[in-house]
PDB file of N, CA, C, O and CB in Angstrom:
ATOM      1  N   MET A   1     -29.635  20.872  11.848  1.00  0.00           N
ATOM      2  CA  MET A   1     -28.026  21.133  12.555  1.00  0.00           C
ATOM      3  C   MET A   1     -26.915  19.892  12.079  1.00  0.00           C
ATOM      4  O   MET A   1     -26.166  19.884  11.102  1.00  0.00           O
ATOM      5  CB  MET A   1     -28.152  21.048  14.545  1.00  0.00           C
ATOM      6  N   ARG A   2     -27.130  18.731  13.278  1.00  0.00           N
ATOM      7  CA  ARG A   2     -26.886  17.988  12.667  1.00  0.00           C
ATOM      8  C   ARG A   2     -26.243  16.762  11.362  1.00  0.00           C
ATOM      9  O   ARG A   2     -25.285  15.991  11.306  1.00  0.00           O
ATOM     10  CB  ARG A   2     -27.223  18.273  12.922  1.00  0.00           C
ATOM     11  N   PHE A   3     -27.233  17.082  10.572  1.00  0.00           N
ATOM     12  CA  PHE A   3     -26.113  16.088   9.465  1.00  0.00           C
ATOM     13  C   PHE A   3     -25.254  17.313   9.141  1.00  0.00           C
ATOM     14  O   PHE A   3     -24.080  17.019   8.919  1.00  0.00           O
ATOM     15  CB  PHE A   3     -26.918  15.203   7.715  1.00  0.00           C
ATOM     16  N   ALA A   4     -25.602  18.828   9.048  1.00  0.00           N
ATOM     17  CA  ALA A   4     -24.439  19.504   8.137  1.00  0.00           C
ATOM     18  C   ALA A   4     -23.670  19.258   9.224  1.00  0.00           C
ATOM     19  O   ALA A   4     -22.698  19.909   8.841  1.00  0.00           O
ATOM     20  CB  ALA A   4     -24.493  21.167   7.501  1.00  0.00           C
ATOM     21  N   ASP A   5     -23.207  18.670  10.684  1.00  0.00           N
ATOM     22  CA  ASP A   5     -22.203  18.963  11.401  1.00  0.00           C
ATOM     23  C   ASP A   5     -21.695  17.241  10.697  1.00  0.00           C
ATOM     24  O   ASP A   5     -20.755  16.863  11.396  1.00  0.00           O
ATOM     25  CB  ASP A   5     -22.507  19.436  13.284  1.00  0.00           C
ATOM     26  N   VAL A   6     -21.844  16.739  10.184  1.00  0.00           N
ATOM     27  CA  VAL A   6     -21.578  15.133  10.245  1.00  0.00           C
ATOM     28  C   VAL A   6     -20.679  15.343   8.864  1.00  0.00           C
ATOM     29  O   VAL A   6     -19.859  14.465   8.597  1.00  0.00           O
ATOM     30  CB  VAL A   6     -23.197  13.862  10.152  1.00  0.00           C
ATOM     31  N   PHE A   7     -20.785  16.226   8.183  1.00  0.00           N
ATOM     32  CA  PHE A   7     -19.638  16.125   6.815  1.00  0.00           C
ATOM     33  C   PHE A   7     -19.037  17.178   7.214  1.00  0.00           C
ATOM     34  O   PHE A   7     -17.935  16.676   7.434  1.00  0.00           O
ATOM     35  CB  PHE A   7     -20.128  16.243   5.083  1.00  0.00           C
ATOM     36  N   ILE A   8     -18.866  18.784   7.601  1.00  0.00           N
ATOM     37  CA  ILE A   8     -18.209  19.656   8.343  1.00  0.00           C
ATOM     38  C   ILE A   8     -17.162  18.360   9.046  1.00  0.00           C
ATOM     39  O   ILE A   8     -16.103  18.226   8.434  1.00  0.00           O
ATOM     40  CB  ILE A   8     -19.319  20.668   9.411  1.00  0.00           C
ATOM     41  N   ARG A   9     -17.351  17.470  10.185  1.00  0.00           N
ATOM     42  CA  ARG A   9     -15.777  17.146  10.774  1.00  0.00           C
ATOM     43  C   ARG A   9     -15.408  16.197   9.908  1.00  0.00           C
ATOM     44  O   ARG A   9     -14.191  16.034   9.816  1.00  0.00           O
ATOM     45  CB  ARG A   9     -15.572  16.555  12.378  1.00  0.00           C
ATOM     46  N   ARG A  10     -16.244  15.374   9.102  1.00  0.00           N
ATOM     47  CA  ARG A  10     -15.655  14.326   8.207  1.00  0.00           C
ATOM     48  C   ARG A  10     -15.834  14.575   6.521  1.00  0.00           C
ATOM     49  O   ARG A  10     -16.778  14.417   5.746  1.00  0.00           O
ATOM     50  CB  ARG A  10     -16.383  12.924   8.634  1.00  0.00           C
ATOM     51  N   PRO A  11     -14.617  14.983   6.389  1.00  0.00           N
ATOM     52  CA  PRO A  11     -14.620  15.868   4.923  1.00  0.00           C
ATOM     53  C   PRO A  11     -14.702  14.737   3.697  1.00  0.00           C
ATOM     54  O   PRO A  11     -15.430  14.690   2.706  1.00  0.00           O
ATOM     55  CB  PRO A  11     -12.979  16.916   4.708  1.00  0.00           C
ATOM     56  N   VAL A  12     -13.389  13.620   4.296  1.00  0.00           N
ATOM     57  CA  VAL A  12     -13.527  12.898   3.488  1.00  0.00           C
ATOM     58  C   VAL A  12     -14.389  12.199   2.685  1.00  0.00           C
ATOM     59  O   VAL A  12     -14.392  12.111   1.458  1.00  0.00           O
ATOM     60  CB  VAL A  12     -13.147  12.525   3.769  1.00  0.00           C
ATOM     61  N   PHE A  13     -15.666  11.347   4.103  1.00  0.00           N
ATOM     62  CA  PHE A  13     -16.337  10.994   4.221  1.00  0.00           C
ATOM     63  C   PHE A  13     -16.802  12.240   3.440  1.00  0.00           C
ATOM     64  O   PHE A  13     -16.019  12.442   2.512  1.00  0.00           O
ATOM     65  CB  PHE A  13     -16.541  10.457   5.294  1.00  0.00           C
ATOM     66  N   ALA A  14     -17.586  12.954   3.475  1.00  0.00           N
ATOM     67  CA  ALA A  14     -18.219  13.866   2.177  1.00  0.00           C
ATOM     68  C   ALA A  14     -17.913  14.122   0.714  1.00  0.00           C
ATOM     69  O   ALA A  14     -18.778  14.517  -0.068  1.00  0.00           O
ATOM     70  CB  ALA A  14     -18.160  15.015   2.488  1.00  0.00           C
ATOM     71  N   THR A  15     -16.344  13.827   0.284  1.00  0.00           N
ATOM     72  CA  THR A  15     -16.238  13.476  -0.748  1.00  0.00           C
ATOM     73  C   THR A  15     -16.214  12.305  -1.092  1.00  0.00           C
ATOM     74  O   THR A  15     -15.857  12.418  -2.264  1.00  0.00           O
ATOM     75  CB  THR A  15     -15.558  13.903  -1.081  1.00  0.00           C
ATOM     76  N   MET A  16     -16.317  11.447  -0.941  1.00  0.00           N
ATOM     77  CA  MET A  16     -16.461  10.003  -1.154  1.00  0.00           C
ATOM     78  C   MET A  16     -17.549  10.045  -1.178  1.00  0.00           C
ATOM     79  O   MET A  16     -17.892   9.154  -1.956  1.00  0.00           O
ATOM     80  CB  MET A  16     -15.980   9.028  -0.343  1.00  0.00           C
ATOM     81  N   LEU A  17     -19.040  10.911  -0.520  1.00  0.00           N
ATOM     82  CA  LEU A  17     -20.488  10.420  -1.000  1.00  0.00           C
ATOM     83  C   LEU A  17     -20.030  10.981  -2.093  1.00  0.00           C
ATOM     84  O   LEU A  17     -19.555  10.192  -2.909  1.00  0.00           O
ATOM     85  CB  LEU A  17     -22.027  10.886  -0.339  1.00  0.00           C
ATOM     86  N   VAL A  18     -20.022  12.225  -2.401  1.00  0.00           N
ATOM     87  CA  VAL A  18     -20.431  12.963  -2.890  1.00  0.00           C
ATOM     88  C   VAL A  18     -19.743  12.370  -4.629  1.00  0.00           C
ATOM     89  O   VAL A  18     -20.453  12.014  -5.570  1.00  0.00           O
ATOM     90  CB  VAL A  18     -20.117  14.314  -2.074  1.00  0.00           C
ATOM     91  N   GLY A  19     -18.062  12.429  -4.616  1.00  0.00           N
ATOM     92  CA  GLY A  19     -18.015  11.500  -6.269  1.00  0.00           C
ATOM     93  C   GLY A  19     -18.772  10.174  -6.431  1.00  0.00           C
ATOM     94  O   GLY A  19     -18.925   9.755  -7.578  1.00  0.00           O
ATOM     95  N   SER A  20     -19.476   9.161  -4.937  1.00  0.00           N
ATOM     96  CA  SER A  20     -20.106   8.605  -5.753  1.00  0.00           C
ATOM     97  C   SER A  20     -21.101   8.665  -6.527  1.00  0.00           C
ATOM     98  O   SER A  20     -21.339   8.242  -7.659  1.00  0.00           O
ATOM     99  CB  SER A  20     -20.204   8.066  -5.453  1.00  0.00           C
ATOM    100  N   LEU A  21     -21.964   9.575  -5.340  1.00  0.00           N
ATOM    101  CA  LEU A  21     -23.288  10.257  -6.455  1.00  0.00           C
ATOM    102  C   LEU A  21     -22.889  10.584  -7.870  1.00  0.00           C
ATOM    103  O   LEU A  21     -23.533  10.067  -8.783  1.00  0.00           O
ATOM    104  CB  LEU A  21     -23.906  11.820  -5.913  1.00  0.00           C
ATOM    105  N   VAL A  22     -22.137  11.192  -8.069  1.00  0.00           N
ATOM    106  CA  VAL A  22     -22.037  11.612  -9.177  1.00  0.00           C
ATOM    107  C   VAL A  22     -21.771  10.647 -10.225  1.00  0.00           C
ATOM    108  O   VAL A  22     -22.543  10.483 -11.170  1.00  0.00           O
ATOM    109  CB  VAL A  22     -21.244  12.483  -9.118  1.00  0.00           C
ATOM    110  N   VAL A  23     -20.165   9.697  -9.996  1.00  0.00           N
ATOM    111  CA  VAL A  23     -20.163   8.181 -10.094  1.00  0.00           C
ATOM    112  C   VAL A  23     -22.164   7.449 -10.940  1.00  0.00           C
ATOM    113  O   VAL A  23     -22.872   7.429 -11.946  1.00  0.00           O
ATOM    114  CB  VAL A  23     -19.785   7.600  -7.925  1.00  0.00           C
ATOM    115  N   LEU A  24     -22.055   7.030  -9.542  1.00  0.00           N
ATOM    116  CA  LEU A  24     -23.933   6.458  -9.969  1.00  0.00           C
ATOM    117  C   LEU A  24     -24.644   7.102 -10.633  1.00  0.00           C
ATOM    118  O   LEU A  24     -25.279   6.461 -11.470  1.00  0.00           O
ATOM    119  CB  LEU A  24     -24.997   6.334  -8.910  1.00  0.00           C
ATOM    120  N   GLY A  25     -24.909   8.857 -10.576  1.00  0.00           N
ATOM    121  CA  GLY A  25     -25.464   9.957 -11.588  1.00  0.00           C
ATOM    122  C   GLY A  25     -24.547   9.603 -13.397  1.00  0.00           C
ATOM    123  O   GLY A  25     -25.082   8.673 -14.000  1.00  0.00           O
ATOM    124  N   LEU A  26     -24.287   9.745 -13.557  1.00  0.00           N
ATOM    125  CA  LEU A  26     -23.042   9.514 -14.870  1.00  0.00           C
ATOM    126  C   LEU A  26     -23.291   7.827 -15.216  1.00  0.00           C
ATOM    127  O   LEU A  26     -22.527   7.593 -16.152  1.00  0.00           O
ATOM    128  CB  LEU A  26     -20.957   9.853 -14.172  1.00  0.00           C
ATOM    129  N   PHE A  27     -23.785   6.989 -14.977  1.00  0.00           N
ATOM    130  CA  PHE A  27     -23.596   5.809 -14.843  1.00  0.00           C
ATOM    131  C   PHE A  27     -25.273   5.569 -15.808  1.00  0.00           C
ATOM    132  O   PHE A  27     -25.672   5.138 -16.891  1.00  0.00           O
ATOM    133  CB  PHE A  27     -23.266   5.292 -13.064  1.00  0.00           C
ATOM    134  N   SER A  28     -25.767   6.144 -14.617  1.00  0.00           N
ATOM    135  CA  SER A  28     -27.157   5.788 -14.549  1.00  0.00           C
ATOM    136  C   SER A  28     -27.639   7.079 -15.932  1.00  0.00           C
ATOM    137  O   SER A  28     -28.793   6.836 -16.282  1.00  0.00           O
ATOM    138  CB  SER A  28     -27.921   6.026 -12.619  1.00  0.00           C
ATOM    139  N   TYR A  29     -27.439   7.485 -16.194  1.00  0.00           N
ATOM    140  CA  TYR A  29     -27.507   9.227 -17.105  1.00  0.00           C
ATOM    141  C   TYR A  29     -27.701   8.459 -18.942  1.00  0.00           C
ATOM    142  O   TYR A  29     -28.420   8.769 -19.892  1.00  0.00           O
ATOM    143  CB  TYR A  29     -25.168  10.601 -16.857  1.00  0.00           C
ATOM    144  N   ARG A  30     -26.230   6.936 -18.645  1.00  0.00           N
ATOM    145  CA  ARG A  30     -25.428   6.813 -19.830  1.00  0.00           C
ATOM    146  C   ARG A  30     -26.662   5.280 -20.130  1.00  0.00           C
ATOM    147  O   ARG A  30     -27.072   4.818 -21.194  1.00  0.00           O
ATOM    148  CB  ARG A  30     -23.268   6.580 -19.537  1.00  0.00           C
ATOM    149  N   SER A  31     -26.763   5.127 -19.606  1.00  0.00           N
ATOM    150  CA  SER A  31     -28.253   3.643 -19.325  1.00  0.00           C
ATOM    151  C   SER A  31     -29.500   4.217 -19.416  1.00  0.00           C
ATOM    152  O   SER A  31     -30.476   3.524 -19.705  1.00  0.00           O
ATOM    153  CB  SER A  31     -28.409   2.774 -17.538  1.00  0.00           C
ATOM    154  N   LEU A  32     -29.588   5.395 -19.207  1.00  0.00           N
ATOM    155  CA  LEU A  32     -31.030   6.420 -19.681  1.00  0.00           C
ATOM    156  C   LEU A  32     -31.869   7.017 -20.521  1.00  0.00           C
ATOM    157  O   LEU A  32     -32.208   8.198 -20.445  1.00  0.00           O
ATOM    158  CB  LEU A  32     -31.058   7.155 -19.495  1.00  0.00           C
ATOM    159  N   GLY A  33     -32.471   5.694 -21.898  1.00  0.00           N
ATOM    160  CA  GLY A  33     -33.465   5.426 -22.825  1.00  0.00           C
ATOM    161  C   GLY A  33     -33.539   7.098 -23.225  1.00  0.00           C
ATOM    162  O   GLY A  33     -34.021   6.208 -23.925  1.00  0.00           O
ATOM    163  N   LEU A  34     -33.555   7.709 -23.351  1.00  0.00           N
ATOM    164  CA  LEU A  34     -34.315   9.098 -23.856  1.00  0.00           C
ATOM    165  C   LEU A  34     -33.843   8.902 -25.668  1.00  0.00           C
ATOM    166  O   LEU A  34     -32.891   8.595 -26.385  1.00  0.00           O
ATOM    167  CB  LEU A  34     -33.478  10.934 -22.869  1.00  0.00           C
ATOM    168  N   ASP A  35     -35.506   9.399 -25.723  1.00  0.00           N
ATOM    169  CA  ASP A  35     -36.509   9.729 -26.866  1.00  0.00           C
ATOM    170  C   ASP A  35     -36.595  10.498 -27.519  1.00  0.00           C
ATOM    171  O   ASP A  35     -37.711  10.995 -27.370  1.00  0.00           O
ATOM    172  CB  ASP A  35     -37.420   9.824 -26.730  1.00  0.00           C
ATOM    173  N   LEU A  36     -35.708  11.292 -28.720  1.00  0.00           N
ATOM    174  CA  LEU A  36     -35.344  12.682 -28.584  1.00  0.00           C
ATOM    175  C   LEU A  36     -36.410  13.329 -29.713  1.00  0.00           C
ATOM    176  O   LEU A  36     -36.480  14.490 -30.115  1.00  0.00           O
ATOM    177  CB  LEU A  36     -33.594  12.967 -28.896  1.00  0.00           C
ATOM    178  N   PHE A  37     -37.241  12.112 -30.092  1.00  0.00           N
ATOM    179  CA  PHE A  37     -38.548  12.211 -31.373  1.00  0.00           C
ATOM    180  C   PHE A  37     -39.201  10.831 -31.070  1.00  0.00           C
ATOM    181  O   PHE A  37     -39.275   9.812 -31.755  1.00  0.00           O
ATOM    182  CB  PHE A  37     -37.924  12.294 -33.353  1.00  0.00           C
ATOM    183  N   PRO A  38     -39.633  11.116 -29.873  1.00  0.00           N
ATOM    184  CA  PRO A  38     -40.577   9.615 -29.833  1.00  0.00           C
ATOM    185  C   PRO A  38     -41.937   9.079 -30.831  1.00  0.00           C
ATOM    186  O   PRO A  38     -42.736  10.008 -30.951  1.00  0.00           O
ATOM    187  CB  PRO A  38     -41.264   9.632 -28.375  1.00  0.00           C
ATOM    188  N   ASN A  39     -42.347   7.921 -31.506  1.00  0.00           N
ATOM    189  CA  ASN A  39     -43.364   7.590 -31.709  1.00  0.00           C
ATOM    190  C   ASN A  39     -45.007   8.442 -31.846  1.00  0.00           C
ATOM    191  O   ASN A  39     -46.005   8.229 -31.158  1.00  0.00           O
ATOM    192  CB  ASN A  39     -43.181   6.827 -30.928  1.00  0.00           C
ATOM    193  N   VAL A  40     -44.859   9.289 -32.806  1.00  0.00           N
ATOM    194  CA  VAL A  40     -46.386  10.502 -32.249  1.00  0.00           C
ATOM    195  C   VAL A  40     -46.892  10.228 -33.699  1.00  0.00           C
ATOM    196  O   VAL A  40     -46.305  10.463 -34.755  1.00  0.00           O
ATOM    197  CB  VAL A  40     -46.043  12.793 -31.749  1.00  0.00           C
ATOM    198  N   ASP A  41     -47.787   9.826 -33.553  1.00  0.00           N
ATOM    199  CA  ASP A  41     -49.535   9.452 -34.901  1.00  0.00           C
ATOM    200  C   ASP A  41     -50.026  10.773 -34.813  1.00  0.00           C
ATOM    201  O   ASP A  41     -50.741  11.265 -33.940  1.00  0.00           O
ATOM    202  CB  ASP A  41     -51.281   8.051 -34.262  1.00  0.00           C
ATOM    203  N   PHE A  42     -49.342  11.503 -36.274  1.00  0.00           N
ATOM    204  CA  PHE A  42     -50.692  12.712 -36.756  1.00  0.00           C
ATOM    205  C   PHE A  42     -51.958  12.412 -37.116  1.00  0.00           C
ATOM    206  O   PHE A  42     -52.339  11.570 -37.929  1.00  0.00           O
ATOM    207  CB  PHE A  42     -50.436  13.487 -37.964  1.00  0.00           C
ATOM    208  N   PRO A  43     -52.927  13.570 -36.089  1.00  0.00           N
ATOM    209  CA  PRO A  43     -53.960  13.385 -36.914  1.00  0.00           C
ATOM    210  C   PRO A  43     -53.972  13.174 -38.228  1.00  0.00           C
ATOM    211  O   PRO A  43     -53.357  14.158 -38.640  1.00  0.00           O
ATOM    212  CB  PRO A  43     -54.582  14.179 -36.798  1.00  0.00           C
ATOM    213  N   ILE A  44     -54.424  12.200 -39.651  1.00  0.00           N
ATOM    214  CA  ILE A  44     -55.057  13.077 -41.059  1.00  0.00           C
ATOM    215  C   ILE A  44     -56.020  13.619 -41.633  1.00  0.00           C
ATOM    216  O   ILE A  44     -56.353  12.798 -42.488  1.00  0.00           O
ATOM    217  CB  ILE A  44     -55.047  12.703 -41.840  1.00  0.00           C
ATOM    218  N   VAL A  45     -56.971  14.869 -41.735  1.00  0.00           N
ATOM    219  CA  VAL A  45     -57.764  14.288 -42.527  1.00  0.00           C
ATOM    220  C   VAL A  45     -57.485  15.516 -43.950  1.00  0.00           C
ATOM    221  O   VAL A  45     -56.855  16.463 -44.419  1.00  0.00           O
ATOM    222  CB  VAL A  45     -59.413  14.080 -41.736  1.00  0.00           C
ATOM    223  N   THR A  46     -58.918  14.177 -44.109  1.00  0.00           N
ATOM    224  CA  THR A  46     -59.185  13.954 -45.052  1.00  0.00           C
ATOM    225  C   THR A  46     -60.327  15.352 -45.910  1.00  0.00           C
ATOM    226  O   THR A  46     -60.825  16.054 -45.031  1.00  0.00           O
ATOM    227  CB  THR A  46     -59.598  12.577 -44.758  1.00  0.00           C
ATOM    228  N   VAL A  47     -60.573  15.605 -46.739  1.00  0.00           N
ATOM    229  CA  VAL A  47     -61.449  16.495 -46.995  1.00  0.00           C
ATOM    230  C   VAL A  47     -61.513  15.943 -48.558  1.00  0.00           C
ATOM    231  O   VAL A  47     -60.541  15.768 -49.293  1.00  0.00           O
ATOM    232  CB  VAL A  47     -61.019  18.086 -46.611  1.00  0.00           C
ATOM    233  N   THR A  48     -63.339  15.644 -48.972  1.00  0.00           N
ATOM    234  CA  THR A  48     -63.219  15.012 -50.317  1.00  0.00           C
ATOM    235  C   THR A  48     -64.734  15.377 -50.796  1.00  0.00           C
ATOM    236  O   THR A  48     -65.791  14.949 -50.335  1.00  0.00           O
ATOM    237  CB  THR A  48     -62.794  13.235 -50.291  1.00  0.00           C
ATOM    238  N   THR A  49     -64.461  16.544 -52.145  1.00  0.00           N
ATOM    239  CA  THR A  49     -66.072  16.800 -52.359  1.00  0.00           C
ATOM    240  C   THR A  49     -66.052  16.697 -54.549  1.00  0.00           C
ATOM    241  O   THR A  49     -65.032  16.549 -55.223  1.00  0.00           O
ATOM    242  CB  THR A  49     -66.659  19.060 -51.389  1.00  0.00           C
ATOM    243  N   THR A  50     -67.293  16.819 -55.019  1.00  0.00           N
ATOM    244  CA  THR A  50     -68.017  16.664 -55.860  1.00  0.00           C
ATOM    245  C   THR A  50     -69.026  17.809 -56.331  1.00  0.00           C
ATOM    246  O   THR A  50     -69.992  18.444 -55.907  1.00  0.00           O
ATOM    247  CB  THR A  50     -68.487  15.660 -55.507  1.00  0.00           C
ATOM    248  N   LEU A  51     -68.377  17.715 -57.243  1.00  0.00           N
ATOM    249  CA  LEU A  51     -69.063  19.299 -58.150  1.00  0.00           C
ATOM    250  C   LEU A  51     -69.464  18.789 -59.254  1.00  0.00           C
ATOM    251  O   LEU A  51     -68.665  18.973 -60.173  1.00  0.00           O
ATOM    252  CB  LEU A  51     -67.946  20.705 -58.642  1.00  0.00           C
ATOM    253  N   LYS A  52     -70.655  18.056 -59.601  1.00  0.00           N
ATOM    254  CA  LYS A  52     -70.294  18.033 -61.287  1.00  0.00           C
ATOM    255  C   LYS A  52     -70.155  19.237 -62.343  1.00  0.00           C
ATOM    256  O   LYS A  52     -70.366  20.414 -62.052  1.00  0.00           O
ATOM    257  CB  LYS A  52     -71.360  17.282 -61.929  1.00  0.00           C
ATOM    258  N   GLY A  53     -69.713  18.704 -63.798  1.00  0.00           N
ATOM    259  CA  GLY A  53     -69.446  20.073 -64.417  1.00  0.00           C
ATOM    260  C   GLY A  53     -68.330  21.161 -64.091  1.00  0.00           C
ATOM    261  O   GLY A  53     -67.811  22.016 -64.808  1.00  0.00           O
ATOM    262  N   ALA A  54     -68.120  20.774 -62.557  1.00  0.00           N
ATOM    263  CA  ALA A  54     -66.853  21.998 -62.355  1.00  0.00           C
ATOM    264  C   ALA A  54     -65.439  21.232 -62.985  1.00  0.00           C
ATOM    265  O   ALA A  54     -65.252  20.052 -63.280  1.00  0.00           O
ATOM    266  CB  ALA A  54     -66.538  22.475 -60.326  1.00  0.00           C
ATOM    267  N   SER A  55     -64.287  22.753 -63.078  1.00  0.00           N
ATOM    268  CA  SER A  55     -63.280  22.372 -63.184  1.00  0.00           C
ATOM    269  C   SER A  55     -62.208  22.158 -62.374  1.00  0.00           C
ATOM    270  O   SER A  55     -62.486  22.593 -61.257  1.00  0.00           O
ATOM    271  CB  SER A  55     -63.095  22.814 -63.794  1.00  0.00           C
ATOM    272  N   VAL A  56     -60.869  21.589 -62.416  1.00  0.00           N
ATOM    273  CA  VAL A  56     -59.907  21.680 -61.409  1.00  0.00           C
ATOM    274  C   VAL A  56     -59.433  22.878 -60.504  1.00  0.00           C
ATOM    275  O   VAL A  56     -59.194  22.958 -59.299  1.00  0.00           O
ATOM    276  CB  VAL A  56     -58.961  21.312 -61.973  1.00  0.00           C
ATOM    277  N   GLU A  57     -59.368  24.178 -62.003  1.00  0.00           N
ATOM    278  CA  GLU A  57     -59.963  25.643 -61.372  1.00  0.00           C
ATOM    279  C   GLU A  57     -60.580  26.255 -60.321  1.00  0.00           C
ATOM    280  O   GLU A  57     -60.283  26.973 -59.365  1.00  0.00           O
ATOM    281  CB  GLU A  57     -60.639  26.006 -61.896  1.00  0.00           C
ATOM    282  N   GLU A  58     -61.618  25.693 -60.852  1.00  0.00           N
ATOM    283  CA  GLU A  58     -62.877  26.122 -60.343  1.00  0.00           C
ATOM    284  C   GLU A  58     -63.641  25.743 -58.778  1.00  0.00           C
ATOM    285  O   GLU A  58     -64.385  26.363 -58.018  1.00  0.00           O
ATOM    286  CB  GLU A  58     -63.682  25.650 -61.370  1.00  0.00           C
ATOM    287  N   MET A  59     -62.760  23.841 -58.780  1.00  0.00           N
ATOM    288  CA  MET A  59     -62.684  23.491 -57.278  1.00  0.00           C
ATOM    289  C   MET A  59     -61.891  24.659 -56.840  1.00  0.00           C
ATOM    290  O   MET A  59     -62.439  25.635 -56.330  1.00  0.00           O
ATOM    291  CB  MET A  59     -61.958  21.986 -56.876  1.00  0.00           C
ATOM    292  N   GLU A  60     -60.660  24.587 -57.020  1.00  0.00           N
ATOM    293  CA  GLU A  60     -59.663  24.708 -56.445  1.00  0.00           C
ATOM    294  C   GLU A  60     -59.944  26.975 -55.106  1.00  0.00           C
ATOM    295  O   GLU A  60     -59.937  27.270 -53.911  1.00  0.00           O
ATOM    296  CB  GLU A  60     -58.279  24.422 -58.179  1.00  0.00           C
ATOM    297  N   THR A  61     -60.077  27.574 -56.134  1.00  0.00           N
ATOM    298  CA  THR A  61     -61.218  28.798 -55.970  1.00  0.00           C
ATOM    299  C   THR A  61     -61.998  28.651 -55.255  1.00  0.00           C
ATOM    300  O   THR A  61     -61.904  28.942 -54.063  1.00  0.00           O
ATOM    301  CB  THR A  61     -61.968  29.173 -56.918  1.00  0.00           C
ATOM    302  N   GLY A  62     -63.288  27.999 -55.978  1.00  0.00           N
ATOM    303  CA  GLY A  62     -64.668  28.409 -55.306  1.00  0.00           C
ATOM    304  C   GLY A  62     -65.034  27.662 -54.029  1.00  0.00           C
ATOM    305  O   GLY A  62     -66.087  27.919 -53.444  1.00  0.00           O
TER     306      GLY A  62
END
């Protein structure tokens, strides 16, 4: 209750405090380095098969 009384009795102080927090937040937001698409190494899978005497069509379907 005592914490809220300070802001009720001193509205100018409360306004200045909130304003300074907003300005500080905007300044911090601008200097914050957000990377929307971080560098990610996606896994790669390679499958190699051999079947002697088979054509490409047989390898694709079978």
